[in-house]
C-alpha positions in Angstrom: 0.0 0.0 0.0 1.1 3.5 -0.8 1.2 6.2 1.9 -1.2 8.6 0.2 -1.1 11.2 2.9 1.3 13.3 0.8 -0.3 12.7 -2.5 -1.0 15.6 -4.8 -3.1 16.1 -7.9 -2.0 18.0 -11.0 -4.3 20.7 -12.4 -5.1 18.3 -15.2 -6.0 15.6 -12.8 -8.3 17.9 -10.8 -10.0 19.2 -14.0 -10.5 15.7 -15.5 -11.6 14.2 -12.2 -14.3 16.9 -12.0 -15.4 16.2 -15.5 -15.5 12.4 -14.9 -17.1 12.6 -11.4 -14.1 11.0 -9.7 -13.5 13.0 -6.5 -10.0 13.3 -4.9 -11.1 11.1 -2.0 -11.9 8.2 -4.4 -8.6 8.7 -6.2 -6.7 8.4 -3.0 -8.7 5.3 -2.0 -7.7 3.7 -5.3 -4.0 4.6 -4.7 -4.1 3.2 -1.2 -5.9 0.0 -2.0 -4.9 -0.8 -5.6 -3.7 -4.3 -6.1 -3.1 -4.0 -9.9 -0.3 -1.5 -10.8 1.2 -1.3 -14.3 4.2 0.6 -15.5 3.3 3.3 -18.1 5.5 5.4 -20.4 7.3 8.3 -18.9 8.0 6.6 -15.5 4.3 6.7 -14.6 2.2 3.9 -13.1 -1.5 3.1 -13.4 -3.3 1.7 -10.4 -6.7 0.1 -10.0 -8.6 -2.0 -7.5 -9.6 -5.4 -8.9 -13.0 -7.0 -8.3 -11.3 -9.6 -6.0 -9.9 -6.9 -3.9 -13.2 -5.0 -3.8 -14.8 -8.1 -2.4 -12.2 -8.3 0.3 -12.7 -4.6 1.1 -16.5 -5.2 1.6 -17.4 -4.2 5.1 -14.2 -2.2 5.6 -15.1 0.6 3.2 -18.6 2.1 2.5 -20.4 0.2 -0.2 -21.0 3.4 -2.1 -17.2 4.0 -2.4 -16.6 0.4 -3.5 -19.2 0.8 -6.2 -17.7 4.1 -7.4 -14.0 2.9 -7.5 -14.8 -0.2 -9.5 -13.4 0.2 -13.0 -11.5 3.4 -12.3 -7.8 3.7 -12.9 -5.5 6.4 -11.6 -2.4 7.4 -13.5 0.3 8.7 -11.1 4.0 9.4 -10.7 5.3 7.0 -8.1 8.4 9.1 -7.3 6.3 12.1 -6.1 3.0 10.3 -5.6 1.4 12.9 -7.9 -1.9 11.9 -9.6 -1.7 12.8 -13.3 -5.3 11.7 -14.2 -8.1 9.4 -13.3 -10.3 7.6 -15.8 -12.4 4.6 -16.6 -10.5 2.4 -19.0 -12.7 1.0 -21.7 -12.2 -0.8 -25.0 -8.7 -1.0 -26.4 -7.5 1.6 -23.9 -8.8 -0.6 -21.1 -7.0 -3.6 -22.4 -3.7 -1.7 -22.4 -4.2 -0.6 -18.8 -5.4 -3.9 -17.4 -2.6 -6.1 -18.8 0.5 -6.9 -16.7 
């Protein structure tokens, strides 16, 4: 688990998150509990919480939060724990972000 207490969001991440209805609180939950992390170009990583992990978190986090973080990925810089963007991977993009 990452220590997300010092995590920051870029201006782009804040703007996109607002457009996509993914609040900062949920982005930090994803970073904290993600069990699938993939290296991305530019030294970044993508993080998401798999369905298996969501089942294990049932009862530990509010159901509403679990439903909202399902299928959401967070792209971040692991060196500075800075969120670059958050999105719902779909189609070919989703396949790229979900593979190991």
